[in-house]
N, C-alpha and C positions, 0 to 999 in steps of 0.2 A: 837781821830783819826785824828785831825787836823795836828799834827806834821807829821804823816805818809803821809797825802795828800800833805803837803808842800814838803816832800822828794821826792815823786813821781813826782810832778810838776817840781821840780828842775832837776831831772833826765831826764824828758821829754824835758826840755829846752835844755839840753846838746845834746841829741840825735837829736832833731829837727834842731838845729843850724848846727850840723855836716852834716846831709843829705842835707841841703840847700846849704852848701858850696860845697859838692861833686857834686850836680846837676848843680850848676852854672858853675863849671869848666869842666863839661862833654862835652860841645860843642853841645849837642842835648838834651835839658831838657825833651821834651815830649817823645822821644823814651826811654830815661832813666827811666822816670816814668812808661812807658808801660812794659818794661822788668822787672823793679824792682817790680812792683805790682804783675805781673804774677808769678815771682819767689818766692816772699814772700808768696803768697797763697799756692804754691806747697810745699815749705819748711816747712811752719808752719802747713799745713793741717794734716799731720800725728800725730804730738804731740797733736794738738787740738782735733782730732778725738779720740785718745787714752784717753785723759783726760775726754772727754765727755762720752765715754763708761764707764770709771772707776767710775764716780759719778752717774751712773744709768740712763744715757741718758735722762736728764730732757727735758720736752717738750719745744719747741720754738714757741711762739705765732705768729700768723699772723701779729699782730700789730708790734712786734719786727722786723720781716722781712721787713714790710712796711717802718718802720722808717729807717732801714739800707739802703734800696733802695733809698729813698728820699735823705738821707745824701750822698750816693754815687754819685747821680746826681749833688748835690752842690759841692762835692769834685772834680768831673770831671771838672766843671767850674773853680774851684780853680786851678787845675793843668794846664789847658789851659791858664788861665790868668797869672799865675806865670811863665809859660814857655815864654809867650810873653814878660813879663816884664824883665826877665833875658836876653832875646835875645836883648833887647833894652837899658838896663841900667846896672849900676854897682850893685854888691851885697850890698855894704855899703849904697846904696840909696834905692834899691827896698825892702830889708828886713824890715827896720824900717817903711817904709810907709805901707807895707802890714800888718804888725803886729799891728801897731798903729792905723790904720783906723778902724779896727774891733770894739774895745771898744768904739771908738768915734761914730760909727754908732749906737751902742747899746744905747748910751746916747741920740742921736737925736731921735730915735724911742721912747725911754722912755718919753722924754719931749713932743714931738709932738703928739704921738699916745696915750700914756698911762697917760698923764697928770702928770708925776712925777716932783718933785722939787729937785733941787740940793743944797747941803750945800755949804758954802763958800770954804771949802777944795776941794770939788768935782768940783766946778767952776774953781778953780785954776788948777785942774787936766786937765780939758778941754782945758784951755789956754795953758798949757804945751804940751798937745798932738798936738794942732794946731801948736804951735811954733816949736815943734820937727819935725813934718812932713814937715813944710815949710823949716826948716833948712837943711834937707837932700835932699830936692827937688832942692834948689837953685844951688848946684854945677853942675847940669846937663847942658850940653850945649844945648840940644834941648827939654828936658822934655818929650821925647817920651815914657819913661817908667812910667811916673807918673800915667796916667789913668789906664793902666792895673794893676799897683801896688795897686792903690786905690780900683779897682774893685775886686782884690784878697782879700782885707780886707772885702768887702761885702760878698763874698763867704764864708770866714772864719766865719763871724758872723752868716750866714745862717745855715751852717752845725753844728756849735756849738750849736745853739738853738735846732736843731733837735736832736742832740746827748744827750742833757741834759735830754730829755724825753726817747729816745730809749734805752739808756744804762741801765735804771732802769727796763726795761721790760724782761730782761734775764741776763745771766751772762756776765760781761763786755768783757771777752776774746772771748766768742762765738759771741757777737755782733760785736766786732772788726774784727773777721775773716770773718763773713758774709759781712760786709761792704767792706772790701778790696777785697773780691772775686767778688762782683758786680762791684766794681770800675775797677778791672783788665779787666773784660769783656768790660766795657764801653770804657776804654782807647784804648783797642785793636781794637774794632770795629770802633772807630772814628779817629784813627791815620791817615789813608789815607786822610781824609778830612782836617786835620791840614795842610798838605802840600799844598793843593789847596788854602787854606785861608792864606797862607804865615805865619802861626804861627811857623812852623819849618823853620829854615834857609836853604838856598840852600846847597846841599851836606851834610846835617846834618847826614844822615844815615852812612856816612863814618867815622864820628867822634863819633859815639855812643859808650858807654862804653862796655867792654867785659862782658860776662855773669857773671864771678865771681864778677866784680865790680858792676854790676847791682843788683846781688843778695845781696851784702852787703848793697847797698843803699835801696833796697826793705825791708830788714829786719830792717834797721834803721827806715824806715817810719812806718812799722807795729808796731814795739816795742814802738816807741815814741808815736804813737797814742794810743796804749793800755795803756801806763802809764798815759796819760791824762784821758782816760775813767775811769781807776781805781780811779784816784784822784777825778773826778767828781762824781763817785759812792759813795764816802764816805765823801765828803765835798762840800759846795756850790761853785758856780762859782766865787763868789766874793773873795774867798780865792785862788782858783786855778789860775784864769786868771792873776793876777799880778805877781805871782811867775814864771809862765812859760815864761813871757815876759823878764826875765833876759837875755834870748838869744839875744834880740834886740841889746844890747850894745856889747855883745861878738862877734856877727857876724859882726857888723859894724867895730869893731876894727880889726877883722881878714881880712876883705876886704881891709882896709886901709894898714895893715901891710904886710900880705902875698900876696895878689893879687895886691899890689901896686896901689890901687885906691887912689892916693895921692891928687887929686884935692880937695881943701878945706877940708882937712882931719880933722882939728880941728872942723870945723862947722858940719861935718857929725857926729862925735863922740858926740859933744854937743847936737845935735838934737836927736840922738838915746838915750842919757841919759835922756833928757827931756821927751821923749816918755815913757820911763820906769817909771819915777817918776810920770808922768801924769796918767798912768794906775793904779799905786799904790794908788794915791789919790782918784781916782774914786771908788776904792773898799772900801774906808773907810765909 
């Protein structure tokens, strides 16, 4: 089943990178997330319900619902932080930092809390992760996006840890739908607060994507997350995590090439590549 998991993780990387590009250019990331998650829940709700009835309406444990709710809270923090980072920095800077800092945090927790020891290759992976994050941070003129991007990585590590357990308590696609449904409610309820906290840029609502665009982004978000959950369901995180980070380099290249984020382009791509290799070495 490992080859299947790798295929799912690669597909998830493509989908994840795509919706991040679309969100970055939307002009109002948080409203895009709100519309996207609501529409994803509504669009996917009918086929999910039909499939659930078709297989005999299997029971959904309270524990599975609880894990989905906790994960949704961490994902809300993730969306807020990512929105703030994209509002302050370039795609080719924010994405590698956010994706690279999550496995780095896992290493820190493993060493400091769990007393784990790293091999020489894993230590090299840590060095490459640190170097890669530093390399994509340097091109920023102010560094205002660095902290929210790093905190986005913390949120990623948190919800991934929750999902590793929660996805095994019920069917992956049922868990994914419950999670996104809770997230859609949380984003909708907290959206007005984002404006008061200046997480949304002024006049952002006027630049929000149309409903068809938001629906496309929402379905990319839901399907990409479902692919990751399916991969985690059949393979360990050490296999899935490095593969899905392939998107780090692809998104950095896209930001430099298509969005014309040309400042220190070679340094950004080198840093993103180092981040990818570092994640791979940590998984060995």
